[in-house]
C-alpha positions, 0 to 999 in steps of 0.5 A, a space after each residue: 900207489 895209484 897210476 902216475 903220469 911220469 914227466 920225462 924231460 931230458 935236457 937233450 933233444 935226442 930221441 933216446 934217454 937212458 936210465 942206467 941201473 935205476 933201483 926202484 925195488 922198494 917202490 910200487 911205481 905204477 905209471 905211464 908216459 908218452 915215450 915208448 919204453 924198452 926195459 931190461 932187467 938181469 938177475 931177477 924174478 918178479 912181476 911183469 905187470 903191463 897194462 892189463 897184463 900180469 904175469 911172473 918172469 924168471 931170470 930177467 926180462 926184456 919188454 917193450 912197452 907202447 906210448 902211455 901203457 901203464 906199467 909197473 917197475 920190473 924190479 919191484 919187490 926184488 931182493 936179489 942182486 940185479 941190473 936194470 937198464 931202460 931206454 926211452 924213445 920219444 913219441 915224435 921219433 916215430 912220428 917225425 922220423 921213422 914214419 917218413 922213411 920207407 927204409 925204416 918200415 920195420 921199425 915203424 911196425 915194431 913201434 906199432 906192435 909195441 901197443 900190445 906190449 912185447 916180451 922178447 925171449 931166447 937169444 934176442 933177450 940175451 943179445 940186446 941185453 948185453 948191448 944195453 948194458 953198454 949204452 951208458 959207456 957210449 959217446 952220444 953218436 955211438 949212443 944214437 947209432 946203437 940205439 937204432 941198431 937195437 931197434 932194428 934187431 928187435 924188428 927182425 926178431 921172431 922170439 917174442 910174445 904179445 902181452 895183450 890180444 888187442 892194442 891197449 888204449 889209455 883211457 886218459 885224454 890229452 887234456 887229463 894227461 896235461 892236468 895230471 902232469 901239473 899235479 904230480 909235478 907239484 907233488 914231486 916239487 912240493 911234498 916235503 911241505 904242506 900242500 893244501 886242497 886250495 893250492 892244487 884246485 887252484 893249479 887245475 882252475 877248479 873249485 875244491 869240491 869240483 877238484 876232489 871229484 875229478 881226481 877221484 874219477 881220474 885216478 880211483 884215489 882221493 888226493 889225500 890218500 895219493 899224496 900220502 902214498 907219495 910221501 911214504 915211498 919218498 919215506 922208504 927211500 930216506 930210511 934206506 939212506 940211513 936217515 932216522 925215523 924223526 928226520 924222515 918224518 919231517 922231511 916227507 911233509 908230515 907234521 906229527 910223528 904219530 901221523 906218520 907212523 900210523 900212515 906208514 903202517 896203514 900203507 905198508 903194513 909195518 911201522 917205520 922202525 920195523 921197516 928200517 930194521 928189516 932192510 938194515 939186517 938184510 943188507 948186513 947179512 947180504 954183505 957177510 955172505 961170501 
């Protein structure tokens, strides 16, 4: 899937939002968002892809990602039993709070350094990981204070490496980010129905040809390819939930089984039935293993 602008809109005014153990290992989720992101994964070895940096991590990872830096979900392709915690920090937290107080200078420097992408290791990774695994159990006040404590410990740590030699700069302008957010929100809400080029072009106040040129330039993908990628990602999720192929096909906005099968194989290199069978067998084998 091409790059996405993730739309994070919590119902709370809190500067922090926790995603407790989100499982996205069956999705290739290449995305970015205005929030800083602290991600901890335990019990997995996989690809660390942040901005232009690509490397492999072993036995878990702890990474602080700066605002609007594109990144791949750290559990992509993981088949082992793992745990993941993701803490999002609003950009306004730095601008309106941290930067205003000299006592928080170390946190300001940490968030500035996150423009490079920061991978923590050693005892820092283990200690912060244990703290993050308990965040979902805390009351709102305790969660807020513990999140600050985590940032403080990270700011004091010397056990880290920067993932880029220069701060990563996202090439999308604020105007483009706003426009892309509208497009992705429309796809997310209506992918199970027929979405015409007229509809999405009208959303952007562009003609169909102008929209097609814009979308291809902004994302590197045609809109048809993009929405097919998105629908297939959703189809994988439904198949893994036990839905049959016919149900999955129409629930994801495809108008015929033959087109669904062709598209699924083109994107994943296997047909839906093979994908479903492979994962059912893997799950059964895992459950039988003592």
